[in-house]
N, CA, C and O atoms as CSV, one atom per row, in Angstrom:
chain,resi,resn,atom,element,x,y,z
A,1,MET,N,N,-10.350,-226.863,124.353
A,1,MET,CA,C,-10.978,-225.570,124.589
A,1,MET,C,C,-11.567,-225.108,123.263
A,1,MET,O,O,-10.921,-225.203,122.219
A,2,GLY,N,N,-12.797,-224.609,123.312
A,2,GLY,CA,C,-13.454,-224.124,122.108
A,2,GLY,C,C,-13.933,-222.694,122.270
A,2,GLY,O,O,-13.918,-222.133,123.365
A,3,VAL,N,N,-14.355,-222.121,121.163
A,3,VAL,CA,C,-14.933,-220.780,121.185
A,3,VAL,C,C,-16.427,-220.934,120.916
A,3,VAL,O,O,-16.827,-221.532,119.917
A,4,TYR,N,N,-17.240,-220.397,121.805
A,4,TYR,CA,C,-18.692,-220.516,121.731
A,4,TYR,C,C,-19.312,-219.157,121.487
A,4,TYR,O,O,-18.903,-218.160,122.082
A,5,ARG,N,N,-20.305,-219.122,120.605
A,5,ARG,CA,C,-21.081,-217.897,120.389
A,5,ARG,C,C,-22.247,-217.963,121.377
A,5,ARG,O,O,-23.111,-218.833,121.268
A,6,VAL,N,N,-22.266,-217.044,122.334
A,6,VAL,CA,C,-23.301,-217.011,123.369
A,6,VAL,C,C,-24.265,-215.883,123.040
A,6,VAL,O,O,-23.871,-214.720,122.958
A,7,LYS,N,N,-25.525,-216.233,122.852
A,7,LYS,CA,C,-26.564,-215.234,122.590
A,7,LYS,C,C,-27.286,-214.953,123.897
A,7,LYS,O,O,-27.786,-215.870,124.549
A,8,VAL,N,N,-27.339,-213.691,124.274
A,8,VAL,CA,C,-27.977,-213.266,125.509
A,8,VAL,C,C,-29.334,-212.672,125.139
A,8,VAL,O,O,-29.408,-211.737,124.342
A,9,GLU,N,N,-30.404,-213.212,125.713
A,9,GLU,CA,C,-31.746,-212.700,125.429
A,9,GLU,C,C,-31.796,-211.217,125.728
A,9,GLU,O,O,-31.270,-210.763,126.744
A,10,GLY,N,N,-32.428,-210.463,124.845
A,10,GLY,CA,C,-32.554,-209.032,125.040
A,10,GLY,C,C,-31.400,-208.237,124.447
A,10,GLY,O,O,-31.427,-207.007,124.451
A,11,ARG,N,N,-30.377,-208.936,123.933
A,11,ARG,CA,C,-29.243,-208.261,123.286
A,11,ARG,C,C,-29.230,-208.637,121.817
A,11,ARG,O,O,-29.606,-209.752,121.455
A,12,ASN,N,N,-28.808,-207.730,120.983
A,12,ASN,CA,C,-28.731,-207.999,119.555
A,12,ASN,C,C,-27.417,-208.658,119.149
A,12,ASN,O,O,-27.377,-209.424,118.186
A,13,LYS,N,N,-26.362,-208.369,119.868
A,13,LYS,CA,C,-25.033,-208.837,119.488
A,13,LYS,C,C,-24.600,-210.005,120.380
A,13,LYS,O,O,-24.627,-209.883,121.604
A,14,PRO,N,N,-24.199,-211.138,119.781
A,14,PRO,CA,C,-23.716,-212.255,120.596
A,14,PRO,C,C,-22.333,-211.966,121.163
A,14,PRO,O,O,-21.665,-211.019,120.749
A,15,VAL,N,N,-21.916,-212.784,122.105
A,15,VAL,CA,C,-20.607,-212.677,122.740
A,15,VAL,C,C,-19.841,-213.959,122.430
A,15,VAL,O,O,-20.388,-215.051,122.579
A,16,LEU,N,N,-18.599,-213.845,122.006
A,16,LEU,CA,C,-17.763,-215.024,121.795
A,16,LEU,C,C,-17.002,-215.312,123.081
A,16,LEU,O,O,-16.375,-214.421,123.656
A,17,VAL,N,N,-17.062,-216.570,123.529
A,17,VAL,CA,C,-16.437,-216.962,124.788
A,17,VAL,C,C,-15.550,-218.177,124.548
A,17,VAL,O,O,-16.003,-219.171,123.980
A,18,LYS,N,N,-14.296,-218.108,124.972
A,18,LYS,CA,C,-13.378,-219.233,124.861
A,18,LYS,C,C,-13.389,-219.981,126.183
A,18,LYS,O,O,-13.063,-219.414,127.226
A,19,GLU,N,N,-13.763,-221.255,126.139
A,19,GLU,CA,C,-13.907,-222.012,127.385
A,19,GLU,C,C,-13.818,-223.506,127.084
A,19,GLU,O,O,-13.870,-223.907,125.922
A,20,ASP,N,N,-13.686,-224.324,128.111
A,20,ASP,CA,C,-13.560,-225.774,127.968
A,20,ASP,C,C,-14.845,-226.456,127.505
A,20,ASP,O,O,-14.789,-227.483,126.828
A,21,SER,N,N,-15.998,-225.898,127.859
A,21,SER,CA,C,-17.271,-226.525,127.497
A,21,SER,C,C,-18.351,-225.462,127.318
A,21,SER,O,O,-18.199,-224.317,127.742
A,22,GLN,N,N,-19.442,-225.873,126.680
A,22,GLN,CA,C,-20.567,-224.961,126.477
A,22,GLN,C,C,-21.140,-224.515,127.828
A,22,GLN,O,O,-21.473,-223.344,128.004
A,23,ALA,N,N,-21.252,-225.437,128.771
A,23,ALA,CA,C,-21.781,-225.092,130.097
A,23,ALA,C,C,-20.911,-224.047,130.788
A,23,ALA,O,O,-21.428,-223.105,131.390
A,24,LYS,N,N,-19.589,-224.211,130.702
A,24,LYS,CA,C,-18.683,-223.234,131.323
A,24,LYS,C,C,-18.778,-221.883,130.614
A,24,LYS,O,O,-18.685,-220.837,131.256
A,25,ALA,N,N,-18.964,-221.902,129.289
A,25,ALA,CA,C,-19.116,-220.646,128.542
A,25,ALA,C,C,-20.370,-219.909,129.009
A,25,ALA,O,O,-20.337,-218.695,129.209
A,26,LYS,N,N,-21.473,-220.636,129.183
A,26,LYS,CA,C,-22.712,-220.013,129.672
A,26,LYS,C,C,-22.516,-219.452,131.075
A,26,LYS,O,O,-22.935,-218.333,131.372
A,27,ASP,N,N,-21.868,-220.247,131.942
A,27,ASP,CA,C,-21.657,-219.810,133.322
A,27,ASP,C,C,-20.780,-218.568,133.407
A,27,ASP,O,O,-20.890,-217.795,134.359
A,28,ARG,N,N,-19.910,-218.370,132.417
A,28,ARG,CA,C,-19.045,-217.189,132.423
A,28,ARG,C,C,-19.846,-215.933,132.086
A,28,ARG,O,O,-19.482,-214.834,132.506
A,29,VAL,N,N,-20.950,-216.092,131.319
A,29,VAL,CA,C,-21.734,-214.948,130.845
A,29,VAL,C,C,-22.946,-214.679,131.734
A,29,VAL,O,O,-23.329,-213.525,131.931
A,30,VAL,N,N,-23.546,-215.731,132.267
A,30,VAL,CA,C,-24.791,-215.599,133.021
A,30,VAL,C,C,-24.604,-216.187,134.417
A,30,VAL,O,O,-23.987,-217.240,134.581
A,31,SER,N,N,-25.139,-215.502,135.406
A,31,SER,CA,C,-25.117,-216.045,136.764
A,31,SER,C,C,-26.527,-215.969,137.338
A,31,SER,O,O,-27.345,-215.157,136.908
A,32,ALA,N,N,-26.787,-216.813,138.295
A,32,ALA,CA,C,-28.088,-216.823,138.963
A,32,ALA,C,C,-27.855,-217.066,140.450
A,32,ALA,O,O,-26.962,-217.821,140.834
A,33,GLU,N,N,-28.653,-216.430,141.267
A,33,GLU,CA,C,-28.530,-216.642,142.707
A,33,GLU,C,C,-29.915,-216.756,143.319
A,33,GLU,O,O,-30.844,-216.062,142.908
A,34,LEU,N,N,-30.045,-217.628,144.294
A,34,LEU,CA,C,-31.294,-217.814,145.017
A,34,LEU,C,C,-31.424,-216.697,146.043
A,34,LEU,O,O,-30.511,-216.478,146.838
A,35,LEU,N,N,-32.555,-215.986,146.033
A,35,LEU,CA,C,-32.782,-214.897,146.983
A,35,LEU,C,C,-33.527,-215.416,148.198
A,35,LEU,O,O,-34.408,-216.269,148.081
A,36,ASN,N,N,-33.168,-214.895,149.374
A,36,ASN,CA,C,-33.966,-215.202,150.552
A,36,ASN,C,C,-35.141,-214.220,150.598
A,36,ASN,O,O,-35.233,-213.337,149.744
A,37,ALA,N,N,-36.020,-214.354,151.557
A,37,ALA,CA,C,-37.228,-213.529,151.621
A,37,ALA,C,C,-36.902,-212.038,151.716
A,37,ALA,O,O,-37.562,-211.217,151.079
A,38,GLU,N,N,-35.903,-211.689,152.497
A,38,GLU,CA,C,-35.526,-210.280,152.652
A,38,GLU,C,C,-34.999,-209.703,151.334
A,38,GLU,O,O,-35.380,-208.602,150.935
A,39,GLN,N,N,-34.128,-210.449,150.669
A,39,GLN,CA,C,-33.585,-209.994,149.390
A,39,GLN,C,C,-34.687,-209.867,148.337
A,39,GLN,O,O,-34.669,-208.945,147.521
A,40,MET,N,N,-35.649,-210.800,148.358
A,40,MET,CA,C,-36.771,-210.754,147.418
A,40,MET,C,C,-37.609,-209.507,147.664
A,40,MET,O,O,-37.999,-208.827,146.715
A,41,ALA,N,N,-37.887,-209.203,148.913
A,41,ALA,CA,C,-38.667,-208.014,149.246
A,41,ALA,C,C,-37.931,-206.752,148.808
A,41,ALA,O,O,-38.552,-205.828,148.281
A,42,GLU,N,N,-36.624,-206.700,149.017
A,42,GLU,CA,C,-35.825,-205.542,148.593
A,42,GLU,C,C,-35.856,-205.383,147.077
A,42,GLU,O,O,-35.973,-204.269,146.567
A,43,ALA,N,N,-35.752,-206.491,146.365
A,43,ALA,CA,C,-35.789,-206.443,144.901
A,43,ALA,C,C,-37.141,-205.930,144.412
A,43,ALA,O,O,-37.198,-205.095,143.509
A,44,MET,N,N,-38.211,-206.418,144.993
A,44,MET,CA,C,-39.547,-205.980,144.582
A,44,MET,C,C,-39.752,-204.503,144.927
A,44,MET,O,O,-40.339,-203.759,144.141
A,45,ASP,N,N,-39.272,-204.075,146.094
A,45,ASP,CA,C,-39.375,-202.662,146.485
A,45,ASP,C,C,-38.587,-201.766,145.530
A,45,ASP,O,O,-38.950,-200.609,145.319
A,46,ALA,N,N,-37.498,-202.304,144.949
A,46,ALA,CA,C,-36.667,-201.541,144.019
A,46,ALA,C,C,-37.271,-201.524,142.611
A,46,ALA,O,O,-36.717,-200.906,141.701
A,47,GLY,N,N,-38.408,-202.204,142.437
A,47,GLY,CA,C,-39.074,-202.182,141.139
A,47,GLY,C,C,-38.739,-203.348,140.233
A,47,GLY,O,O,-39.178,-203.375,139.084
A,48,GLU,N,N,-37.969,-204.317,140.722
A,48,GLU,CA,C,-37.682,-205.491,139.908
A,48,GLU,C,C,-38.941,-206.340,139.809
A,48,GLU,O,O,-39.766,-206.349,140.722
A,49,THR,N,N,-39.081,-207.048,138.706
A,49,THR,CA,C,-40.248,-207.903,138.513
A,49,THR,C,C,-39.790,-209.323,138.222
A,49,THR,O,O,-38.645,-209.547,137.829
A,50,ILE,N,N,-40.677,-210.268,138.416
A,50,ILE,CA,C,-40.361,-211.661,138.128
A,50,ILE,C,C,-40.633,-211.908,136.650
A,50,ILE,O,O,-41.746,-211.694,136.168
A,51,TRP,N,N,-39.610,-212.358,135.938
A,51,TRP,CA,C,-39.709,-212.613,134.511
A,51,TRP,C,C,-40.356,-213.973,134.284
A,51,TRP,O,O,-40.061,-214.941,134.984
A,52,LYS,N,N,-41.237,-214.027,133.301
A,52,LYS,CA,C,-41.869,-215.289,132.916
A,52,LYS,C,C,-41.516,-215.564,131.463
A,52,LYS,O,O,-41.427,-214.633,130.662
A,53,ALA,N,N,-41.315,-216.820,131.116
A,53,ALA,CA,C,-40.962,-217.202,129.741
A,53,ALA,C,C,-41.947,-216.585,128.757
A,53,ALA,O,O,-43.161,-216.663,128.943
A,54,GLY,N,N,-41.413,-215.976,127.719
A,54,GLY,CA,C,-42.253,-215.321,126.718
A,54,GLY,C,C,-42.364,-213.823,126.923
A,54,GLY,O,O,-42.666,-213.088,125.983
A,55,ASP,N,N,-42.122,-213.355,128.158
A,55,ASP,CA,C,-42.136,-211.912,128.431
A,55,ASP,C,C,-40.865,-211.286,127.872
A,55,ASP,O,O,-39.817,-211.933,127.858
A,56,PRO,N,N,-40.937,-210.042,127.412
A,56,PRO,CA,C,-39.688,-209.375,127.028
A,56,PRO,C,C,-38.861,-209.105,128.288
A,56,PRO,O,O,-39.403,-208.933,129.380
A,57,PHE,N,N,-37.564,-209.073,128.115
A,57,PHE,CA,C,-36.712,-208.741,129.251
A,57,PHE,C,C,-36.851,-207.257,129.558
A,57,PHE,O,O,-37.079,-206.459,128.648
A,58,PRO,N,N,-36.716,-206.872,130.829
A,58,PRO,CA,C,-36.774,-205.454,131.170
A,58,PRO,C,C,-35.649,-204.696,130.467
A,58,PRO,O,O,-34.595,-205.261,130.176
A,59,ALA,N,N,-35.882,-203.441,130.204
A,59,ALA,CA,C,-34.844,-202.612,129.585
A,59,ALA,C,C,-33.639,-202.567,130.510
A,59,ALA,O,O,-33.781,-202.514,131.732
A,60,ASP,N,N,-32.470,-202.589,129.924
A,60,ASP,CA,C,-31.238,-202.560,130.706
A,60,ASP,C,C,-30.832,-201.126,130.959
A,60,ASP,O,O,-31.195,-200.230,130.196
A,61,GLU,N,N,-30.082,-200.901,132.024
A,61,GLU,CA,C,-29.539,-199.577,132.289
A,61,GLU,C,C,-28.382,-199.353,131.336
A,61,GLU,O,O,-27.586,-200.261,131.099
A,62,LYS,N,N,-28.283,-198.164,130.792
A,62,LYS,CA,C,-27.204,-197.864,129.862
A,62,LYS,C,C,-25.926,-197.616,130.652
A,62,LYS,O,O,-25.893,-196.795,131.569
A,63,VAL,N,N,-24.876,-198.340,130.279
A,63,VAL,CA,C,-23.585,-198.222,130.943
A,63,VAL,C,C,-22.550,-197.907,129.874
A,63,VAL,O,O,-22.495,-198.572,128.839
A,64,GLU,N,N,-21.731,-196.892,130.127
A,64,GLU,CA,C,-20.695,-196.542,129.170
A,64,GLU,C,C,-19.571,-197.574,129.218
A,64,GLU,O,O,-19.168,-198.026,130.290
A,65,ALA,N,N,-19.078,-197.932,128.046
A,65,ALA,CA,C,-17.964,-198.863,127.963
A,65,ALA,C,C,-16.704,-198.179,128.500
A,65,ALA,O,O,-16.528,-196.971,128.344
A,66,PRO,N,N,-15.837,-198.963,129.132
A,66,PRO,CA,C,-14.590,-198.357,129.632
A,66,PRO,C,C,-13.745,-197.851,128.471
A,66,PRO,O,O,-13.719,-198.452,127.397
A,67,LYS,N,N,-13.060,-196.746,128.701
A,67,LYS,CA,C,-12.204,-196.173,127.661
A,67,LYS,C,C,-10.891,-196.935,127.623
A,67,LYS,O,O,-10.307,-197.254,128.658
A,68,VAL,N,N,-10.440,-197.220,126.412
A,68,VAL,CA,C,-9.185,-197.953,126.226
A,68,VAL,C,C,-8.161,-196.999,125.649
A,68,VAL,O,O,-8.394,-196.361,124.623
A,69,ASP,N,N,-7.022,-196.910,126.321
A,69,ASP,CA,C,-5.935,-196.055,125.811
A,69,ASP,C,C,-5.249,-196.771,124.662
A,69,ASP,O,O,-4.930,-197.957,124.748
A,70,ALA,N,N,-5.028,-196.023,123.576
A,70,ALA,CA,C,-4.383,-196.619,122.398
A,70,ALA,C,C,-2.887,-196.586,122.510
A,70,ALA,O,O,-2.190,-197.047,121.606
């Protein structure tokens, strides 16, 4: 098991992931799913766009980090 530094496009800070392989580390951070025609239409209606290599990633929604009790 190794520790991998995973860089996510559009983020400034990498994520360290402990996993058996580089592929498993990537799969833990990034997921992809094939959309059917209905899901694609819903995504486009919601304002999502198809990303092309070289394009900047869309701005992310700001999400507050969970609070940790000390």
